[in-house]
C-alpha positions as CSV (number, residue, x, y, z in Angstrom):
1,M,-66.9,60.4,17.9
2,R,-69.9,59.0,16.0
3,L,-71.5,55.9,17.4
4,D,-70.9,53.8,14.3
5,Q,-67.3,54.7,14.4
6,F,-67.0,53.8,18.1
7,I,-68.5,50.3,17.3
8,A,-66.3,49.7,14.3
9,N,-63.2,50.7,16.3
10,A,-64.2,48.6,19.3
11,T,-65.3,45.5,17.4
12,G,-63.5,45.4,14.1
13,L,-66.9,45.6,12.2
14,S,-67.0,47.6,9.1
15,R,-68.9,51.0,9.5
16,K,-71.7,49.5,7.3
17,D,-72.2,46.4,9.6
18,A,-72.1,48.9,12.8
19,K,-74.8,51.0,11.2
20,R,-76.9,47.8,10.6
21,A,-76.5,46.8,14.3
22,I,-77.6,50.2,15.3
23,A,-80.6,50.1,13.0
24,R,-81.9,46.8,14.3
25,G,-81.8,48.0,17.9
26,A,-78.9,46.0,19.2
27,V,-77.0,49.0,20.6
28,S,-77.5,51.0,23.7
29,V,-75.7,54.0,25.0
30,Q,-75.6,54.9,28.7
31,G,-78.3,52.2,29.3
32,R,-80.7,53.6,26.7
33,P,-81.3,52.1,23.2
34,C,-79.9,54.2,20.3
35,R,-80.8,53.9,16.7
36,D,-78.8,57.0,15.5
37,A,-75.5,56.1,14.0
38,R,-74.5,59.7,14.2
39,H,-75.1,60.0,17.8
40,K,-71.9,61.5,19.5
41,V,-70.3,59.5,22.2
42,T,-67.2,60.0,24.3
43,E,-64.3,57.4,24.5
44,D,-65.4,56.2,28.0
45,A,-69.1,56.0,27.1
46,E,-71.1,53.0,28.1
47,V,-71.9,51.4,24.7
48,R,-73.3,47.9,24.5
49,L,-73.8,45.7,21.6
50,D,-76.3,42.8,22.1
51,G,-75.9,43.5,25.8
52,E,-72.0,43.3,25.8
53,R,-70.2,46.4,26.8
54,L,-67.7,47.5,24.2
55,S,-64.3,49.4,24.9
56,L,-61.9,51.1,22.4
57,P,-58.6,49.4,22.0
58,G,-55.6,51.3,23.4
59,P,-53.0,53.0,21.2
60,R,-51.1,50.6,18.9
61,Y,-47.4,50.9,18.1
62,L,-45.6,48.8,15.4
63,M,-42.3,48.5,13.6
64,M,-42.0,47.3,10.1
65,N,-39.1,46.4,7.9
66,K,-40.3,48.2,4.9
67,P,-39.4,46.7,1.5
68,A,-38.5,48.6,-1.6
69,G,-41.3,49.6,-3.9
70,V,-43.7,50.2,-1.0
71,V,-44.8,53.9,-0.3
72,S,-45.1,55.5,3.2
73,A,-48.7,56.3,2.8
74,T,-52.1,55.4,4.0
75,T,-53.4,55.1,0.4
76,D,-51.9,55.2,-3.1
77,S,-53.6,54.4,-6.4
78,D,-50.3,53.4,-8.2
79,H,-48.1,51.6,-5.6
80,P,-48.7,49.3,-2.4
81,T,-48.5,50.9,0.7
82,A,-47.0,50.0,4.1
83,L,-50.6,49.7,5.5
84,D,-51.4,47.3,2.7
85,L,-49.0,44.8,4.2
86,L,-51.1,44.7,7.5
87,P,-54.4,43.0,8.2
88,S,-57.1,45.5,7.6
89,A,-58.3,45.2,11.2
90,L,-54.8,46.0,12.5
91,A,-54.2,48.8,10.0
92,R,-57.4,50.7,11.1
93,D,-56.6,54.3,12.3
94,L,-52.7,53.6,12.0
95,H,-50.4,56.4,10.5
96,I,-46.7,56.5,9.8
97,A,-44.3,58.2,12.0
98,G,-41.4,59.2,9.9
99,R,-41.8,58.3,6.3
100,L,-39.4,56.6,3.9
101,D,-39.0,57.2,0.2
102,R,-40.5,54.3,-2.0
103,D,-37.0,52.9,-2.8
104,T,-35.7,53.3,0.8
105,T,-35.9,50.2,3.0
106,G,-35.8,49.4,6.7
107,L,-37.4,50.8,9.9
108,L,-40.7,52.2,9.6
109,L,-42.9,53.0,12.8
110,L,-46.7,53.0,12.6
111,T,-49.0,54.2,15.4
112,S,-52.4,55.3,16.3
113,D,-51.0,57.7,18.9
114,G,-50.7,61.1,17.4
115,D,-48.9,62.7,20.4
116,W,-46.3,59.9,20.1
117,S,-45.7,60.2,16.5
118,H,-45.2,64.0,16.8
119,R,-42.4,63.3,19.3
120,V,-40.7,61.1,16.7
121,T,-41.0,63.6,13.8
122,S,-41.0,67.1,15.5
123,P,-37.9,69.0,14.4
124,R,-37.8,70.5,17.9
125,R,-37.0,67.1,19.4
126,D,-33.8,65.4,19.0
127,C,-34.7,62.0,17.6
128,P,-31.8,60.8,15.6
129,K,-32.2,58.5,12.7
130,T,-29.5,56.1,11.4
131,Y,-29.1,54.9,7.9
132,Q,-26.9,52.4,6.0
133,V,-26.1,54.1,2.8
134,T,-24.6,52.5,-0.3
135,L,-22.7,55.1,-2.5
136,A,-21.8,55.4,-6.3
137,E,-18.2,56.4,-5.3
138,P,-16.2,55.9,-2.2
139,L,-16.6,58.7,0.4
140,S,-13.6,60.9,0.7
141,A,-12.2,62.0,4.1
142,E,-13.0,65.6,3.0
143,A,-16.7,64.8,2.1
144,A,-17.0,62.9,5.4
145,E,-15.7,66.0,7.3
146,Q,-18.3,68.2,5.4
147,L,-21.1,66.0,6.4
148,A,-20.0,65.9,10.1
149,R,-20.0,69.8,10.0
150,G,-23.3,70.3,8.2
151,V,-23.8,71.0,4.4
152,R,-25.9,73.3,2.5
153,L,-28.4,71.6,0.4
154,R,-29.6,72.9,-3.1
155,N,-32.3,75.6,-2.8
156,E,-31.9,75.9,1.0
157,D,-30.2,78.6,3.0
158,T,-29.8,76.9,6.3
159,P,-27.1,74.2,6.3
160,T,-28.0,70.7,7.8
161,R,-27.2,69.9,11.4
162,P,-24.0,68.1,12.0
163,A,-24.2,64.4,11.1
164,Q,-22.3,61.4,12.4
165,V,-20.5,59.5,9.7
166,R,-18.8,56.0,9.9
167,I,-17.2,54.4,6.9
168,T,-18.2,50.8,6.9
169,G,-16.9,49.7,3.4
170,D,-15.4,51.0,0.1
171,H,-18.8,52.3,-1.1
172,R,-20.8,52.2,2.2
173,I,-21.2,54.5,5.2
174,E,-23.4,54.7,8.2
175,L,-25.0,58.0,8.6
176,T,-27.0,59.5,11.5
177,I,-28.9,62.7,11.2
178,S,-31.4,64.5,13.5
179,E,-33.5,66.2,11.0
180,G,-36.2,65.0,8.5
181,R,-35.8,67.3,5.5
182,Y,-37.1,66.3,2.1
183,H,-34.9,63.4,0.6
184,Q,-32.3,64.7,3.1
185,V,-29.8,61.8,3.0
186,K,-29.7,61.7,-0.8
187,R,-29.5,65.5,-1.1
188,M,-26.6,65.6,1.5
189,L,-24.6,63.1,-0.4
190,A,-25.2,65.0,-3.7
191,A,-24.1,68.1,-1.9
192,V,-20.6,66.6,-1.4
193,G,-20.4,65.3,-5.0
194,N,-21.6,61.6,-4.4
195,R,-24.8,59.7,-5.2
196,V,-26.9,57.4,-3.1
197,V,-27.4,53.9,-4.8
198,A,-29.2,52.3,-1.9
199,L,-30.6,53.5,1.6
200,H,-31.6,51.4,4.5
201,R,-32.9,53.0,7.8
202,T,-31.8,50.9,10.9
203,R,-32.6,53.2,13.8
204,I,-35.1,56.0,14.9
205,G,-34.0,57.4,18.4
206,P,-33.7,54.4,20.8
207,I,-35.5,51.9,18.5
208,H,-33.4,49.6,16.3
209,L,-34.9,47.5,13.4
210,D,-35.5,44.0,14.7
211,P,-33.0,41.8,12.8
212,D,-35.5,39.0,12.9
213,L,-37.9,40.9,10.7
214,A,-37.7,40.0,6.9
215,P,-38.7,42.8,4.5
216,G,-42.5,43.3,4.8
217,Q,-42.8,41.9,8.3
218,Y,-43.7,43.7,11.3
219,R,-44.2,43.4,15.1
220,P,-45.5,45.4,18.0
221,L,-43.1,47.7,19.8
222,T,-42.1,46.6,23.3
223,E,-43.1,48.9,26.3
224,P,-39.4,50.1,26.7
225,E,-39.3,51.0,23.0
226,I,-42.5,53.0,23.3
227,R,-41.3,54.8,26.4
228,G,-37.9,55.6,24.8
229,I,-39.5,58.1,22.5
230,G,-39.5,61.0,25.0
């Protein structure tokens, strides 16, 4: 990576301030002064700022209780994003592993580890996701059986994988799926003649939404939670 990027990532400085430090001769690479912000360095290079050796932070893993109205994106000109809810230094280099629609709430995972997020989202891996679904109409037993067998979505030829369905109220169900198709839960319920009124994700693989997190709050994942995504 570029030297200015390395310094920014290691210190929390802006890229502009990192370039200024390099220009004033405060930076050395492998024991030699370097004034070229574009100089390429490896992650384990000996980079010093004012004589102090810098090191890159390790991968970061967070869970967030996403509120409604927030988009699962790094930037958006029209709506607040999940990353906007984080301090700028913490949000640096994070991306979202498993997006949610703007009006869907609940468990959102954010990380700087690309391999880990691929394990969360890859269709080749069985990483089930559980949702609390509020419906416009009560779910009939026949519709529940259809969901459990797999349904054919509009404009798609391949039916969904079998889902786990648990009726939790007159207009509420718990639905667990192991795919991530576009608007999948809403389209599955539409395919059986119903409509989703509200959608809240509570689980991704072995990771459950922390009940102590209010909407918009976040916390680091624990080591067992991180390791649980195999």
